[in-house]
C-alpha positions as a printed Julia matrix, in Angstrom:
296×3 Matrix{Float64}:
 -117.36  37.05  127.83
 -115.62  34.65  130.13
 -112.43  36.01  132.45
 -111.08  32.52  132.16
 -110.9   32.37  128.53
 -107.83  32.31  127.38
 -107.44  34.42  124.26
 -103.67  33.43  123.37
 -104.54  29.85  122.69
 -106.58  30.76  119.78
 -105.19  32.3   116.63
 -109.42  32.2   115.53
 -112.81  32.7   117.03
 -115.89  32.43  115.59
 -119.57  33.45  116.7
 -123.0   34.39  115.54
 -124.53  37.89  116.19
 -127.83  36.09  116.3
 -129.14  35.4   119.75
 -125.08  36.36  120.92
 -124.15  39.73  120.34
 -128.13  41.16  119.45
 -130.89  40.34  121.93
 -133.64  39.16  119.41
 -135.82  38.8   122.36
 -135.95  42.41  123.28
 -136.2   43.31  119.27
 -138.98  41.52  118.6
 -141.14  42.71  121.74
 -140.71  46.28  120.71
 -142.41  44.92  117.86
 -145.26  42.29  119.17
 -145.43  44.5   122.76
 -147.23  47.61  121.15
 -149.1   45.64  118.84
 -150.9   42.26  121.49
 -151.87  45.8   123.44
 -153.45  47.04  121.0
 -155.39  43.93  120.33
 -156.76  43.83  123.93
 -154.42  40.14  123.96
 -153.52  39.72  128.02
 -150.08  37.94  127.27
 -146.79  38.41  128.66
 -143.78  38.51  126.66
 -142.46  35.02  127.64
 -145.35  34.19  126.18
 -145.6   35.86  123.35
 -142.36  34.85  122.54
 -143.09  31.45  122.57
 -146.54  31.89  120.23
 -144.47  33.72  118.11
 -141.53  30.94  117.58
 -143.48  28.81  116.71
 -145.07  30.06  114.02
 -141.51  30.88  112.93
 -140.1   28.28  113.26
 -142.84  26.33  110.79
 -142.96  28.97  107.71
 -138.65  28.16  107.72
 -139.59  24.73  107.65
 -141.85  25.37  104.67
 -140.4   28.27  103.14
 -136.14  27.26  103.22
 -134.84  29.71  100.82
 -136.83  32.8   101.7
 -135.47  35.66  102.76
 -135.63  36.51  107.15
 -137.61  39.71  106.5
 -139.86  37.92  104.84
 -140.02  34.87  107.59
 -140.46  37.52  109.98
 -143.23  38.7   108.46
 -144.79  36.08  107.57
 -144.83  34.53  111.5
 -146.03  37.68  112.68
 -149.14  36.79  110.43
 -149.12  33.01  112.0
 -148.61  34.14  115.45
 -151.73  36.57  114.74
 -153.9   33.56  113.52
 -152.98  31.36  116.48
 -153.77  33.41  118.93
 -156.96  35.05  117.29
 -155.68  38.44  116.24
 -155.62  40.32  112.96
 -151.58  41.59  112.09
 -152.08  44.06  109.67
 -149.4   44.56  106.1
 -147.74  47.19  107.99
 -147.08  45.63  111.47
 -145.81  42.28  109.68
 -143.88  44.51  107.96
 -142.88  46.28  110.56
 -141.37  43.42  111.97
 -139.73  42.29  109.18
 -137.72  45.56  108.52
 -137.37  45.85  112.36
 -133.79  43.98  112.34
 -131.02  46.87  112.15
 -132.55  48.41  115.47
 -132.17  45.05  117.52
 -130.4   46.3   120.4
 -127.03  44.12  120.75
 -126.39  43.02  125.01
 -125.17  44.54  127.62
 -121.93  43.31  127.39
 -121.26  42.74  123.65
 -119.86  45.91  123.05
 -116.86  45.05  125.85
 -116.46  41.44  125.11
 -115.58  42.65  121.48
 -113.58  45.63  122.52
 -111.48  43.5   124.76
 -111.09  40.85  121.93
 -109.99  44.51  119.2
 -107.4   45.1   122.44
 -106.05  42.5   122.58
 -105.3   41.43  119.25
 -104.07  45.27  118.97
 -101.43  43.53  122.11
 -100.74  41.02  119.98
  -99.84  42.77  117.24
  -97.39  44.83  119.51
  -95.51  42.07  121.1
  -94.07  39.56  117.6
  -93.79  40.95  114.8
  -95.48  43.7   113.78
  -96.73  43.5   110.33
  -97.47  39.59  110.24
  -99.96  39.4   113.25
 -101.63  42.99  111.54
 -101.23  40.77  108.31
 -103.07  38.0   109.8
 -105.44  39.24  112.14
 -109.46  39.32  110.53
 -109.5   43.12  112.04
 -107.69  43.8   108.99
 -108.81  42.55  106.86
 -110.26  45.07  103.97
 -111.65  42.33  101.5
 -115.69  43.65  102.82
 -116.15  39.99  103.28
 -119.58  38.55  103.63
 -122.04  35.31  103.43
 -124.38  37.2   101.09
 -122.83  38.48   98.5
 -120.32  41.68   97.48
 -121.09  44.51   99.93
 -122.12  47.3    98.32
 -123.2   50.43  100.95
 -125.76  53.17   98.97
 -125.48  56.95  100.85
 -127.52  59.87   99.4
 -125.19  63.18   98.11
 -126.02  65.75   97.82
 -123.67  67.24   94.71
 -123.56  71.27   94.44
 -127.53  71.09   95.86
 -128.34  67.93   93.98
 -129.05  64.68   95.07
 -127.17  62.42   93.37
 -126.57  58.13   94.92
 -122.21  57.49   96.28
 -121.62  53.85   96.1
 -118.86  51.88   98.07
 -117.66  48.5    97.1
 -115.86  46.47   98.5
 -113.47  44.37   97.11
 -110.61  42.24   97.59
 -108.59  45.61   96.78
 -110.27  47.87   99.56
 -113.17  49.72   98.96
 -113.85  51.87   95.69
 -116.62  55.24   95.82
 -118.39  55.97   92.95
 -120.69  58.58   92.58
 -123.94  58.25   90.36
 -121.62  54.86   88.0
 -118.77  57.6    87.62
 -114.99  56.93   90.1
 -113.3   60.01   91.16
 -110.65  61.52   89.03
 -107.48  60.94   90.47
 -106.35  64.54   90.02
 -108.89  65.79   92.33
 -107.87  67.27   95.53
 -110.5   66.97   98.48
 -110.58  69.17  101.67
 -113.2   68.66  104.97
 -114.63  71.23  106.9
 -117.71  70.87  109.12
 -118.67  68.58  107.39
 -119.18  69.12  104.37
 -116.59  67.63  101.45
 -115.06  70.6    98.97
 -113.11  69.05   95.74
 -111.1   71.08   94.13
 -109.94  70.28   89.81
 -109.06  72.2    87.25
 -109.9   75.04   88.8
 -113.53  74.43   89.72
 -114.5   73.57   93.48
 -117.89  71.48   93.5
 -119.64  71.01   97.71
 -120.38  67.75   98.49
 -122.34  66.5   101.65
 -124.7   63.97  103.11
 -128.18  63.96  102.57
 -130.18  66.07  105.28
 -132.77  63.53  105.88
 -135.28  65.43  107.67
 -134.95  68.43  104.98
 -136.33  65.44  102.67
 -139.16  64.44  104.73
 -140.38  67.91  104.75
 -140.41  67.8   101.23
 -141.67  64.65  100.49
 -145.02  65.93  102.0
 -146.2   67.27   99.24
 -147.92  70.6   100.43
 -150.24  68.54  102.19
 -149.2   68.67  105.63
 -148.18  65.26  106.29
 -145.16  64.79  107.66
 -144.04  61.03  107.06
 -140.92  58.72  108.43
 -137.91  59.47  105.68
 -136.54  55.5   106.47
 -137.11  52.68  108.54
 -136.41  53.16  112.46
 -138.15  53.87  115.84
 -139.82  57.54  116.72
 -137.42  58.38  119.49
 -139.09  61.28  120.66
 -142.01  63.54  119.5
 -142.52  66.85  120.36
 -145.32  67.53  119.49
 -149.43  66.39  120.03
 -153.13  66.83  118.16
 -154.33  70.37  118.24
 -150.46  71.92  118.64
 -150.11  74.69  116.38
 -146.54  75.05  114.32
 -144.67  76.9   112.35
 -142.4   75.6   109.04
 -139.39  74.47  110.49
 -139.92  73.17  113.66
 -139.44  70.71  115.56
 -141.61  67.65  115.16
 -140.37  64.01  116.42
 -136.58  62.42  116.28
 -136.2   58.82  114.1
 -133.49  56.83  115.45
 -132.08  54.59  112.59
 -129.12  52.62  112.33
 -128.27  54.45  115.52
 -128.18  57.98  114.4
 -130.66  60.44  115.06
 -133.08  62.2   112.18
 -136.01  64.86  112.92
 -138.3   65.68  111.48
 -139.3   69.3   110.54
 -142.63  70.93  110.29
 -143.07  71.67  106.53
 -145.58  74.4   106.99
 -147.74  76.38  109.25
 -150.82  74.83  110.41
 -152.05  73.07  113.12
 -151.66  69.1   114.41
 -154.76  67.28  113.52
 -153.81  63.44  113.09
 -150.37  61.8   115.33
 -150.44  58.58  113.45
 -147.82  56.55  115.73
 -146.59  57.46  119.7
 -142.84  57.54  120.99
 -140.6   54.46  120.36
 -142.75  53.22  117.43
 -140.91  51.41  115.14
 -141.87  53.07  111.54
 -141.08  51.45  107.85
 -140.21  54.02  105.27
 -143.07  56.96  104.51
 -145.02  55.52  107.48
 -147.71  58.44  108.37
 -145.9   60.18  111.73
 -148.53  63.67  111.81
 -151.17  65.37  110.19
 -150.98  69.4   109.98
 -153.89  71.43  108.93
 -152.4   74.17  106.32
 -153.23  78.1   107.72
 -156.13  79.33  105.88
 -155.35  83.01  104.39
 -156.51  85.34  106.01
């Protein structure tokens, strides 16, 4: 943000995220680049982006109502056709689901922080109630252009898997668990990341689900470790031929700025590593395979 901009002259500022706060070129290259190398294409990033940009523009003209993840996937396939290379369904889906992992520009956080600091200063310098009420940062209605804002969080209630839904409306935020609203007479206490809800003499323990444990349990005993969500393979701690024990750390997946550890579900030998560090993965994608130890 330019230091010469006099923020006091404006009541409202609007700007888009794509290309302004978020580095879409880096996000695209994060998927297109590894694919091009796998296909043996001798093209630079700029040439690859230009080829993709033409394809995306064509898809948007042909399918003006398509969702952006679908546009990304279709444009990737068409780019492959133009370059004479195949784009698998998994690769196309990977690009379509990669937007949440696209990086912000280095100065985006500082610029937003400056806006927020200015907003707080304005609130402190005049009629605070009036200034805060007029601030877009004070809005609690969850407004967005794509309809009602809902957030679903997988939780465990006394060990049982359930879904907590957070709905944002004009009256603020409302939370429900499997469709049930919270009881007005319940008391909640937080300790070490868990929430203990006490009502009518009964205590209930609530916590976010452990995705690393869920990933291990979802293998079905066949030793295949899969991604529990869309994300980027941040770290890989084993390679083919390594012996592993149950619970041993295998990899870390980064999704939505959070890191999730994948652990070995069984004891055995790693026979296959399907992806490398830095790769974007889709939910349920195979990460690696462990052959179980044979008895005796």
